C-alpha positions as a Markdown table, in Angstrom:
| # | Residue | x | y | z |
|---|---|---|---|---|
| 1 | Met | -16.1 | 112.1 | 26.2 |
| 2 | Leu | -12.5 | 113.3 | 25.5 |
| 3 | Arg | -12.8 | 115.9 | 28.3 |
| 4 | Phe | -14.1 | 113.3 | 30.6 |
| 5 | Leu | -11.2 | 110.9 | 29.9 |
| 6 | Leu | -8.5 | 113.7 | 30.2 |
| 7 | Ser | -10.0 | 114.8 | 33.5 |
| 8 | Arg | -10.1 | 111.3 | 34.9 |
| 9 | Leu | -6.5 | 110.7 | 33.7 |
| 10 | Leu | -5.2 | 113.8 | 35.4 |
| 11 | Gln | -7.1 | 112.9 | 38.6 |
| 12 | Gly | -5.7 | 109.4 | 38.4 |
| 13 | Leu | -2.1 | 110.6 | 38.1 |
| 14 | Ala | -2.6 | 112.9 | 41.1 |
| 15 | Val | -4.0 | 110.1 | 43.1 |
| 16 | Ile | -1.0 | 107.8 | 42.2 |
| 17 | Leu | 1.5 | 110.5 | 43.1 |
| 18 | Gly | -0.3 | 111.1 | 46.5 |
| 19 | Val | -0.3 | 107.3 | 47.2 |
| 20 | Leu | 3.4 | 107.1 | 46.5 |
| 21 | Val | 4.3 | 110.1 | 48.7 |
| 22 | Ile | 2.0 | 109.0 | 51.6 |
| 23 | Thr | 3.3 | 105.4 | 51.5 |
| 24 | Phe | 6.9 | 106.6 | 51.5 |
| 25 | Ala | 6.2 | 109.0 | 54.4 |
| 26 | Leu | 4.5 | 106.3 | 56.5 |
| 27 | Leu | 7.3 | 103.9 | 55.9 |
| 28 | Lys | 9.9 | 106.5 | 56.9 |
| 29 | Met | 8.0 | 107.4 | 60.1 |
| 30 | Ala | 7.8 | 103.8 | 61.1 |
| 31 | Pro | 10.6 | 102.5 | 63.4 |
| 32 | Gly | 13.4 | 100.4 | 61.9 |
| 33 | Ser | 15.1 | 100.4 | 58.6 |
| 34 | Pro | 15.5 | 98.1 | 55.6 |
| 35 | Leu | 18.7 | 96.7 | 57.2 |
| 36 | Gln | 17.3 | 96.1 | 60.7 |
| 37 | Ser | 16.9 | 92.3 | 60.1 |
| 38 | Glu | 20.5 | 91.9 | 58.9 |
| 39 | Arg | 22.5 | 91.2 | 62.0 |
| 40 | Asn | 26.1 | 90.2 | 62.6 |
| 41 | Ile | 27.5 | 92.0 | 59.6 |
| 42 | Pro | 30.6 | 94.2 | 59.7 |
| 43 | Asp | 30.1 | 97.9 | 60.0 |
| 44 | His | 31.9 | 98.7 | 56.8 |
| 45 | Ile | 29.6 | 96.3 | 54.8 |
| 46 | Arg | 26.6 | 97.8 | 56.5 |
| 47 | Ala | 27.9 | 101.3 | 55.5 |
| 48 | Lys | 28.2 | 100.1 | 51.9 |
| 49 | Gln | 24.7 | 98.8 | 51.9 |
| 50 | Val | 23.4 | 102.1 | 53.3 |
| 51 | Ile | 25.1 | 103.9 | 50.4 |
| 52 | Ala | 23.9 | 101.4 | 47.8 |
| 53 | Leu | 20.3 | 101.8 | 49.0 |
| 54 | Gly | 20.6 | 105.6 | 49.0 |
| 55 | Leu | 19.7 | 105.7 | 52.8 |
| 56 | Asp | 22.6 | 108.2 | 53.4 |
| 57 | Gln | 20.8 | 110.8 | 51.2 |
| 58 | Pro | 18.3 | 113.4 | 52.5 |
| 59 | Val | 14.7 | 112.1 | 52.7 |
| 60 | Tyr | 13.5 | 114.4 | 49.8 |
| 61 | Val | 16.3 | 113.0 | 47.6 |
| 62 | Gln | 15.3 | 109.5 | 48.4 |
| 63 | Leu | 11.7 | 110.3 | 47.6 |
| 64 | Trp | 12.6 | 112.0 | 44.3 |
| 65 | Arg | 14.7 | 108.9 | 43.3 |
| 66 | His | 11.7 | 106.6 | 43.9 |
| 67 | Leu | 9.3 | 108.9 | 42.0 |
| 68 | Val | 11.7 | 109.1 | 39.1 |
| 69 | Ser | 12.1 | 105.3 | 39.0 |
| 70 | Phe | 8.3 | 104.8 | 39.0 |
| 71 | Ala | 7.7 | 107.6 | 36.4 |
| 72 | Thr | 10.3 | 106.0 | 34.0 |
| 73 | Phe | 9.2 | 102.4 | 34.7 |
| 74 | Asp | 12.8 | 101.7 | 35.7 |
| 75 | Phe | 12.0 | 99.6 | 38.8 |
| 76 | Pro | 14.9 | 98.7 | 41.0 |
| 77 | Ala | 15.3 | 95.4 | 42.7 |
| 78 | Ser | 13.5 | 94.6 | 45.9 |
| 79 | Thr | 15.5 | 95.2 | 49.0 |
| 80 | Lys | 14.5 | 91.9 | 50.6 |
| 81 | Asn | 14.4 | 89.9 | 47.4 |
| 82 | Pro | 17.9 | 90.5 | 45.8 |
| 83 | Gly | 18.0 | 90.1 | 42.1 |
| 84 | Arg | 14.2 | 90.4 | 41.7 |
| 85 | Gly | 12.7 | 93.6 | 40.4 |
| 86 | Val | 9.5 | 94.7 | 42.0 |
| 87 | Asp | 7.8 | 94.5 | 38.5 |
| 88 | Glu | 8.8 | 90.8 | 38.3 |
| 89 | Ile | 7.4 | 90.1 | 41.8 |
| 90 | Ile | 4.1 | 91.8 | 41.0 |
| 91 | Val | 3.8 | 90.0 | 37.6 |
| 92 | Gln | 4.3 | 86.6 | 39.4 |
| 93 | Ala | 2.0 | 87.3 | 42.3 |
| 94 | Phe | -0.8 | 89.1 | 40.6 |
| 95 | Pro | -2.2 | 86.1 | 38.7 |
| 96 | Val | -2.8 | 84.3 | 42.0 |
| 97 | Ser | -4.7 | 87.2 | 43.5 |
| 98 | Ala | -6.5 | 87.9 | 40.3 |
| 99 | Thr | -7.7 | 84.3 | 39.9 |
| 100 | Val | -9.1 | 84.2 | 43.4 |
| 101 | Ala | -10.6 | 87.7 | 42.9 |
| 102 | Leu | -12.4 | 86.9 | 39.7 |
| 103 | Ala | -13.8 | 83.7 | 41.1 |
| 104 | Ala | -14.9 | 85.4 | 44.3 |
| 105 | Leu | -16.6 | 88.2 | 42.3 |
| 106 | Thr | -18.4 | 85.6 | 40.2 |
| 107 | Ile | -19.6 | 83.8 | 43.2 |
| 108 | Ala | -20.6 | 87.0 | 45.0 |
| 109 | Ile | -22.6 | 88.4 | 42.0 |
| 110 | Gly | -24.1 | 84.9 | 41.3 |
| 111 | Ile | -25.4 | 84.7 | 44.8 |
| 112 | Gly | -26.0 | 88.3 | 45.9 |
| 113 | Ile | -28.0 | 89.7 | 43.0 |
| 114 | Pro | -30.6 | 86.9 | 42.8 |
| 115 | Met | -30.9 | 86.9 | 46.6 |
| 116 | Gly | -31.4 | 90.7 | 46.7 |
| 117 | Ala | -33.8 | 90.6 | 43.8 |
| 118 | Leu | -35.9 | 87.9 | 45.4 |
| 119 | Ala | -36.0 | 89.9 | 48.7 |
| 120 | Ala | -37.0 | 93.1 | 46.9 |
| 121 | Val | -39.8 | 91.5 | 44.8 |
| 122 | Arg | -41.2 | 89.6 | 47.8 |
| 123 | Ala | -40.6 | 92.4 | 50.3 |
| 124 | Asn | -41.9 | 91.9 | 53.9 |
| 125 | Thr | -42.4 | 88.2 | 53.4 |
| 126 | Phe | -40.7 | 85.1 | 54.7 |
| 127 | Asp | -38.4 | 85.0 | 51.6 |
| 128 | Asp | -37.4 | 88.6 | 52.2 |
| 129 | Arg | -36.6 | 88.1 | 55.9 |
| 130 | Ala | -34.7 | 84.8 | 55.2 |
| 131 | Cys | -32.6 | 86.4 | 52.5 |
| 132 | Met | -31.8 | 89.5 | 54.6 |
| 133 | Leu | -31.0 | 87.2 | 57.6 |
| 134 | Met | -28.5 | 85.3 | 55.5 |
| 135 | Ala | -27.0 | 88.6 | 54.2 |
| 136 | Thr | -26.7 | 90.0 | 57.7 |
| 137 | Leu | -24.9 | 86.8 | 58.8 |
| 138 | Gly | -22.6 | 87.1 | 55.9 |
| 139 | Ile | -21.7 | 90.7 | 56.7 |
| 140 | Cys | -21.2 | 90.0 | 60.4 |
| 141 | Thr | -18.9 | 87.0 | 59.8 |
| 142 | Pro | -15.3 | 88.2 | 59.3 |
| 143 | Ser | -13.1 | 86.4 | 56.8 |
| 144 | Met | -10.7 | 85.4 | 59.5 |
| 145 | Val | -13.5 | 83.3 | 61.0 |
| 146 | Leu | -15.2 | 82.0 | 57.9 |
| 147 | Gly | -11.9 | 81.2 | 56.1 |
| 148 | Pro | -10.6 | 78.7 | 58.7 |
| 149 | Leu | -14.1 | 77.1 | 59.0 |
| 150 | Val | -14.3 | 76.6 | 55.2 |
| 151 | Ala | -10.7 | 75.1 | 55.2 |
| 152 | Leu | -11.6 | 72.9 | 58.2 |
| 153 | Val | -14.8 | 71.4 | 56.7 |
| 154 | Leu | -14.1 | 71.3 | 53.0 |
| 155 | Gly | -10.3 | 70.9 | 53.2 |
| 156 | Leu | -9.4 | 68.9 | 56.3 |
| 157 | Lys | -12.7 | 67.0 | 57.0 |
| 158 | Leu | -14.1 | 66.2 | 53.6 |
| 159 | Arg | -10.8 | 66.5 | 51.8 |
| 160 | Trp | -12.4 | 67.9 | 48.7 |
| 161 | Phe | -9.7 | 70.6 | 48.3 |
| 162 | Asn | -6.3 | 71.5 | 49.7 |
| 163 | Ala | -6.8 | 73.4 | 52.9 |
| 164 | Ala | -3.9 | 75.7 | 52.2 |
| 165 | Gly | -1.2 | 76.4 | 49.6 |
| 166 | Trp | -1.1 | 77.0 | 45.8 |
| 167 | Tyr | -0.3 | 73.6 | 44.3 |
| 168 | Asp | -3.3 | 72.3 | 42.3 |
| 169 | Trp | -5.5 | 73.9 | 39.7 |
| 170 | Asp | -8.4 | 74.1 | 42.1 |
| 171 | Asp | -6.6 | 75.7 | 45.0 |
| 172 | Trp | -8.6 | 78.9 | 44.3 |
| 173 | Val | -11.9 | 77.4 | 45.3 |
| 174 | Leu | -11.8 | 77.7 | 49.1 |
| 175 | Pro | -10.4 | 81.3 | 49.3 |
| 176 | Ser | -12.8 | 82.4 | 46.5 |
| 177 | Leu | -15.8 | 80.7 | 48.2 |
| 178 | Thr | -14.9 | 82.5 | 51.5 |
| 179 | Leu | -14.7 | 85.9 | 49.8 |
| 180 | Gly | -17.6 | 85.2 | 47.6 |
| 181 | Ile | -20.0 | 84.4 | 50.5 |
| 182 | Ile | -19.0 | 87.5 | 52.4 |
| 183 | Tyr | -19.2 | 89.9 | 49.5 |
| 184 | Ser | -22.5 | 88.4 | 48.2 |
| 185 | Ala | -24.1 | 89.6 | 51.5 |
| 186 | Tyr | -23.2 | 93.2 | 50.7 |
| 187 | Ile | -24.4 | 92.8 | 47.1 |
| 188 | Ala | -27.7 | 91.3 | 48.2 |
| 189 | Arg | -28.5 | 94.2 | 50.5 |
| 190 | Leu | -27.5 | 96.8 | 47.8 |
| 191 | Thr | -29.6 | 95.0 | 45.2 |
| 192 | Arg | -32.6 | 94.8 | 47.4 |
| 193 | Gly | -32.3 | 98.5 | 48.3 |
| 194 | Gly | -31.8 | 99.6 | 44.7 |
| 195 | Leu | -34.6 | 97.5 | 43.4 |
| 196 | Arg | -37.1 | 98.5 | 46.1 |
| 197 | Glu | -36.3 | 102.2 | 45.4 |
| 198 | Thr | -36.7 | 101.7 | 41.7 |
| 199 | Leu | -40.0 | 99.8 | 42.0 |
| 200 | Ala | -41.4 | 102.8 | 43.9 |
| 201 | Gln | -40.8 | 105.2 | 41.0 |
| 202 | Asp | -43.6 | 106.8 | 39.0 |
| 203 | Phe | -42.6 | 105.2 | 35.7 |
| 204 | Ile | -43.0 | 101.8 | 37.2 |
| 205 | Arg | -46.5 | 102.6 | 38.3 |
| 206 | Thr | -47.2 | 103.8 | 34.8 |
| 207 | Ala | -45.8 | 100.5 | 33.4 |
| 208 | Arg | -48.0 | 98.5 | 35.7 |
| 209 | Ala | -51.0 | 100.7 | 34.7 |
| 210 | Lys | -50.3 | 99.9 | 31.0 |
| 211 | Gly | -50.5 | 96.2 | 31.8 |
| 212 | Ala | -46.8 | 95.2 | 31.8 |
| 213 | Ser | -46.1 | 91.9 | 33.5 |
| 214 | Glu | -44.2 | 91.7 | 36.8 |
| 215 | Leu | -41.2 | 90.0 | 35.1 |
| 216 | Ala | -41.0 | 92.8 | 32.5 |
| 217 | Ile | -41.2 | 95.4 | 35.2 |
| 218 | Val | -38.4 | 93.9 | 37.2 |
| 219 | Phe | -36.0 | 92.8 | 34.5 |
| 220 | Arg | -36.7 | 95.3 | 31.7 |
| 221 | His | -37.7 | 98.5 | 33.5 |
| 222 | Ser | -36.1 | 98.3 | 36.9 |
| 223 | Phe | -33.0 | 96.2 | 36.9 |
| 224 | Lys | -30.7 | 98.6 | 35.1 |
| 225 | Leu | -31.3 | 101.4 | 37.6 |
| 226 | Ala | -31.3 | 99.0 | 40.5 |
| 227 | Cys | -27.8 | 97.8 | 39.6 |
| 228 | Leu | -26.2 | 101.2 | 39.9 |
| 229 | Pro | -25.5 | 101.0 | 43.6 |
| 230 | Val | -24.1 | 97.5 | 43.0 |
| 231 | Leu | -21.8 | 98.9 | 40.3 |
| 232 | Asn | -20.6 | 101.6 | 42.6 |
| 233 | Tyr | -19.7 | 99.0 | 45.2 |
| 234 | Leu | -18.1 | 96.6 | 42.7 |
| 235 | Gly | -15.5 | 99.1 | 41.4 |
| 236 | Pro | -13.3 | 99.5 | 44.5 |
| 237 | Thr | -14.2 | 96.0 | 45.7 |
| 238 | Ala | -12.9 | 94.4 | 42.5 |
| 239 | Ala | -9.7 | 96.4 | 42.8 |
| 240 | Gly | -9.2 | 95.5 | 46.4 |
| 241 | Leu | -9.7 | 91.8 | 45.7 |
| 242 | Met | -7.4 | 91.9 | 42.7 |
| 243 | Thr | -4.5 | 93.1 | 44.9 |
| 244 | Gly | -5.1 | 90.4 | 47.3 |
| 245 | Ser | -7.0 | 90.0 | 50.5 |
| 246 | Ile | -4.3 | 90.0 | 53.2 |
| 247 | Val | -6.4 | 87.9 | 55.7 |
| 248 | Ile | -7.5 | 85.3 | 53.1 |
| 249 | Glu | -4.0 | 84.9 | 51.6 |
| 250 | Thr | -2.6 | 84.5 | 55.1 |
| 251 | Val | -5.3 | 81.9 | 56.1 |
| 252 | Phe | -4.9 | 79.9 | 52.9 |
| 253 | Gln | -1.1 | 80.5 | 52.5 |
| 254 | Leu | -1.5 | 82.0 | 49.0 |
| 255 | Pro | 1.6 | 83.6 | 47.3 |
| 256 | Gly | -0.4 | 86.7 | 46.2 |
| 257 | Leu | 0.1 | 90.4 | 46.3 |
| 258 | Gly | -1.3 | 90.9 | 49.8 |
| 259 | Gln | 1.4 | 88.7 | 51.3 |
| 260 | His | 4.1 | 90.6 | 49.4 |
| 261 | Phe | 2.7 | 94.0 | 50.6 |
| 262 | Val | 2.6 | 93.0 | 54.2 |
| 263 | Gly | 6.1 | 91.5 | 54.0 |
| 264 | Ala | 7.4 | 94.7 | 52.3 |
| 265 | Ala | 5.8 | 96.9 | 55.0 |
| 266 | Val | 7.2 | 94.9 | 57.8 |
| 267 | Asn | 10.7 | 94.7 | 56.3 |
| 268 | Arg | 10.7 | 98.4 | 55.2 |
| 269 | Asp | 11.1 | 97.3 | 51.6 |
| 270 | Phe | 10.4 | 100.8 | 50.3 |
| 271 | Val | 10.4 | 100.0 | 46.6 |
| 272 | Leu | 8.1 | 96.9 | 46.8 |
| 273 | Ala | 5.7 | 98.5 | 49.3 |
| 274 | Met | 5.4 | 101.7 | 47.1 |
| 275 | Ala | 5.1 | 99.6 | 43.9 |
| 276 | Thr | 2.3 | 97.5 | 45.3 |
| 277 | Ala | 0.5 | 100.5 | 46.7 |
| 278 | Ala | 0.8 | 102.3 | 43.4 |
| 279 | Phe | -0.5 | 99.1 | 41.6 |
| 280 | Tyr | -3.5 | 99.1 | 43.9 |
| 281 | Ala | -4.2 | 102.8 | 43.1 |
| 282 | Val | -4.0 | 102.1 | 39.4 |
| 283 | Leu | -6.5 | 99.3 | 39.7 |
| 284 | Ile | -8.8 | 101.5 | 41.8 |
| 285 | Ile | -8.7 | 104.2 | 39.2 |
| 286 | Gly | -9.2 | 101.8 | 36.3 |
| 287 | Phe | -12.2 | 100.0 | 37.9 |
| 288 | Asn | -13.8 | 103.3 | 39.0 |
| 289 | Leu | -13.4 | 104.6 | 35.4 |
| 290 | Leu | -15.0 | 101.4 | 34.1 |
| 291 | Val | -17.9 | 101.8 | 36.6 |
| 292 | Asp | -18.4 | 105.4 | 35.5 |
| 293 | Phe | -18.7 | 104.3 | 31.9 |
| 294 | Leu | -21.2 | 101.5 | 32.7 |
| 295 | Gln | -23.2 | 103.9 | 34.8 |
| 296 | Ala | -23.4 | 106.4 | 31.9 |
| 297 | Leu | -24.5 | 103.6 | 29.6 |
| 298 | Leu | -27.2 | 102.3 | 32.0 |
| 299 | Asn | -28.5 | 105.7 | 33.0 |
| 300 | Pro | -28.2 | 108.4 | 30.2 |
| 301 | Arg | -29.1 | 111.1 | 32.8 |
| 302 | Ile | -25.7 | 110.7 | 34.4 |
| 303 | Gly | -23.7 | 111.2 | 31.2 |
| 304 | Phe | -20.0 | 111.7 | 30.9 |
| 305 | Lys | -19.6 | 114.7 | 33.2 |
| 306 | Ser | -16.0 | 115.9 | 33.8 |
């Protein structure tokens, strides 16, 4: 167990370092600079800003300064948000993205797993085909199409919720519903595939031969193994949702992390862009570690392999 944790911790640190370096390199290779949007300022003031931001230093020195600031948790202020540290921006934006993400995951699991289980148990029947048709429709419908439709019907037509913005306690409903419907389609297909494969195993035939009921076979003997593909999928999916869906936050005008990341990349805000990318990497590593633990608990044959 300890070896497993140390191994994953070292791998996680290497991944975060790689994400920071790659993000910095991509921002440097992109045209423009952090000062490109500031026009009509005297040259001597622009020169002072260049020095203050460290842009007059060699690239490797700039990268080293950024890495040291992240390693020591001494986060500088955002270039485009003067007076606000990147940690303060992330702390303010993360609850919005996390609220939408948790609700979306709940909706996705609540719809996807029962639908996939029904399709697997009643394979090659009308129920199976209807569930998989709905799942296929969900997968084929992009969020940039479903989001405006949901906002149009439930927000503008029926006026049940605000169509955009983050003002009332229930403003998470429409973006979460949009994401939940889409991700439930993937979960339904994975659940069906995992459960069908498990139901074909020899130990299931043995359980049936011993007289176990169909409910016991599905929920006691099969479901734990059938959920493993879903768990694998939920790890990176949960991390991606936690850091904000850029399309959904744009459609519903949510002040989440996705909006800040896009703004930072467009404005060449190196510190904020690298911080949000590193935060995303930390969440990915954390959720994947959690998935590994759950897989080891559900299937002892996997174990804690380093």
